[in-house]
N, C-alpha and C positions, 0 to 999 in steps of 0.2 A: 504495499500499498503507498503510495506517494508520501511526501509529508504533510503536501497542500490539502490531498484528500482526508489524512489522520485527523489534521488540525478543524477543516471543517466536521469530520464526525463528532469530535468534541466540543463544539462551539454548537450544534445542533442537542446536543446532549444536553448542553449545560442550561441551552435556551426552553428547552421542555419540562428538566426537572426546576427552574427558579419560580413558574408556575406553584408550583406544590411548596415552597419553603416558606415560612413564616418568622416574625420577629415574635419573641415572649417576653411580656413584660412584667416583672410581678411586684409587689407592697406587702413587704411584712411589718411586723409591729414589736417593734423594740421596747421593752418595757427597762429603762435607766433607774426611776428612784419613783417608789409610791406613788401614784396618783397622775403620772409621768410617764408619758413615751416618745417615742421617735420612729415615724415609717421609713423603713430601708427599702429602696427602690431596686432591682435587678432586672436583668437582660440577658437573655440568650434565645436559642435559636428551636424550630420544629418543624415538623415534615407533615403535611396533609399525607395519613393512608387510606382514607376513604371520605369521597364525595359527598357521605352525608354529614361530614363536619369534626371526624375524627381527627386528631393530630398527636402526634408523637415527641415526646421530649424526653430530654433527662429528670429525675427526681431531683437534683440537685438545684435545678430551676426555677421547680415551684415552689420545694418543699416547704409546709410551715407557711406556705403565702395565705393572706386574705385577700388577695382580688388578683386575679390573672388577666390579663389583656392579650387578645393574638392580631399581628397585625400582619395581612395578606398582603402580596405585591404589589395592587394594585392603591396601598395604603389605606384602606378600609380596617378598620378597628374593632373587634370583637369580642365581647364578653368571652372568657373561658372557665369552664366549668369542669373541676377535676373528675373525672369518673375513679380513678383509682390509680396507685402508687405502689410501684415495688423497690423497696429501699436497696436491697439485696444486690439486683444488676441494675438499680440507676436508672431503672424506667418510669415514665408516666403517659397517664392517657389524658387528653384533655377534649371535651365536645363543645364545638360553636356552632352556632345557627346561623350559616350561611346560605348564597344558592350559587348554582356555576364552579364550586368550586375543586380543583384538578387534582386529585388522586395521584401520588408517584407511586411507581412502576419498583415492585419489589422482588430483589433478586434471590438467591440462593446462596447463603454464605459458607455452604460446605463443599459450592463448586470452585470457591477463589484458590488461585494460585499464587505463590511467594514471585512476587516480579510485576505483576501484573500492573495498569495503571487504576491510579484509583483517584475522586476528585471528592475534596472536601467544601462543603457550601454551607454559608450561618453568616451570622449577624456579629463577625468580627470587631473587637471592642466599641460595640453596637456603634459603628460610624454609621452618618447619615449616608445615603442614595440606594440603599438596595445591598443585596447578599453578598459575600466576596464568596472569590471562586481561587482553590490551590489545587494544584496538581502535583500529584508522585505518585507510589508505588505501595503495593501491599506491601510491608517490610517485613513482616512474621505474621505468624495466624497461631491461636490458642495462648497466648501471652497471661501469665499472671500478672497483676498489679502489685507489688508488696507493699501498698497502703490498705488493700482493699480486697474484697474477697467473693468475686465475682465468676459466676456459677454454669453450668455444661463447657459451652464452646470455648471458655477463655475470650482474647478480646483479639481483635484484630489490629496491628499495629500496621503507622503508615506515616511515611515522610513528608505529606500533603501539609500545609503550613495549619494547625491548628491552631487559635488564640483565643482568649478569655473571649466568650461571647459567640464562639462557636458550637458549646455544648448543646446538644440536643439536635440538631443537623443532622443532613446527610452526608455519609459519604459514599459516593456511586462508582460504577464502572464505569467504563468507557462507553457503556451501550447507553449511559442514563439511568440504569436499574440501581434502586438502595440496596446496596450492601451492608450498610451496619449505622448507627447512629454515633456520630461523634460525642467522646464523655471526657475525655482526658487528656493534657500531655504534661509534657516535664520539663517543667522550668528553666532549668539549670541545664537542658540539653537543647541539641541543635535536631529537628525533622524526630522528632520521637512523640508521637499522636497514638492516642486509642481511639477504637471505637469497639460499642458492642456490635456482635454479627445479629445480622437482620434476623435470624433464624432464633437465635434466644427471641427477640424483642417479639416476634408473630405470638411466641408461646406464651410470654409474659400478657398479652393485650388481649390473645384469645384468654386467659386467665381469668383476667379483668373484668372482659365484656361478658364472660359467663357467670363468675361467680362475683366480681366486686373485691378480687382480692387472689393473691397470687397460694394455691394452696399447695404446702410440701410436705410430703409424708416423711416422718422420720422411725426408725427403729431403736432411737434409743442408742445410741452407741458413737463412739469414735471409732476412727482407723487410721490406720497410715498405710501406704505404698509401699507396696512387697520391693524387696533390692534382693542384691545377693548375697548380703551377709544374712538376713532374715531367712530367705529359700534355705539355704545352707545349714541353716540352724534349725530349721521345722522340716526338712525334709520334702520339701515340694521345688516346682520347678517356679524361676522367678517371676516368671510373669503368670503364675496361681490367681492372683487375685488384689486383695485387701486383705490386712490384718485386723484385728478386734483388737486396739488398745483400751477399752475401757467400755463396760455394760451400766446402762444408768440402770438403778435399782427401781425393781417393778416397774419397769419397762416393757414395751413389745418386745423385745431382744430376751431380756433378761427372762419374762414370763415364760417363753418360745424354748429356752435352754442353749444360748448363745453364752460363750464366755471367752474371756480376755483370753486371745493367743489362737481363736480360731479365726481359720484363712479364708474370708467368703471370697468363692469364684463365679458365681451364679444365682441372679435375685430375678425371678419370675421370667424365666427363659431366657434373661438377657444376660450374656456373657459378664464379669466383671473382671476388668484388667487392672482398672487403677482409680484412683478416688473419683476421677471427671466420668468414668465411665458408671461408678457408682449414681453418683449425681443425675444421669443422663436416666439410669433406668429406674430409680426413686421417681422420674420428673413423668411416668408414665405407667403410675399404678395406682391405686385409687385407694384411699384411706378409707381404712374400716373393713378392710374386704382383704381375708388371707392371700397371701402370697409365699410361694416355695419358696426359701433359700436354699443353697447348694454352699458346704464347704467343707473344708479340710478342719482335722483335729488330731494332732498325734498322729500324723501321715493317714488318717483312715477318712476315707469320702463319706460326710453325712450328709441329714436334708433337717430341715425346721420347717413348718409354718409359721408366719408371723402376720399380724395383724396388725399395720403400718397405723400411728394416729397423726394427724395433724402436725406440725414443725412450729413452734411459737416464734416469731423473732428472735427473742430474748436467748432461745437456744440454739 
């Protein structure tokens, strides 16, 4: 593909996606002393994911806000109603009442490849004149953040410039499909930004739309990834699964007979190779319905049936 042709492809994708990118303004109230408070104004980005007026952004953009306004590309301002939030993935779903809204095309983050082009669009530094576009590549996949606990797929790392105000805006591929929601950047580094994979975002907003919140099953255990040293100690292959480090007393796993040192390798038919796999398997399980858990104990293959409960955010 000639450079000019590729350039035209990128600009067409940006023009199309522009219609779906919004600015989000929030107001929080900070109490300074009894009977006195100060309004705190914030600004971020979002993306329309449904023509009925559903907008996705980051939780940290709207969390704790008493008022949320959504500004579309044509300058119209809509009051935003927070439908639901998920602090653990930093995702929030907002509803606005508007007509002729343009929903973005959502991609598939499972198909991403390191090195492919990525476009970050958002309200950088809250500058007037519309959204800012930056171009880079997908630098890495499945990245954890050292200061946060994002679940399931991990995060998309990109060198496309992500600045304050970009939070909640889309990271897109060269076709204009949203592949992630921009969420963080490393301020002391250059070209190190992160986005929540769109497949994770889809799962979260589906949960919020259905139940008003994200329901996460819990077994009442804490686990560690297997490694070669642990595998040798317990006499199992290193890729066998996750090892149970602790069991909550009288929790689901405890009452079903699991003990510290057990090595889980399958839940509900889903093979478990690491903690990420465990979290993905749990996301597919319905609480209060028994599920088969296969594990090793003292080199013996065993099985238990556990009825998961809903995990509270404190746990």
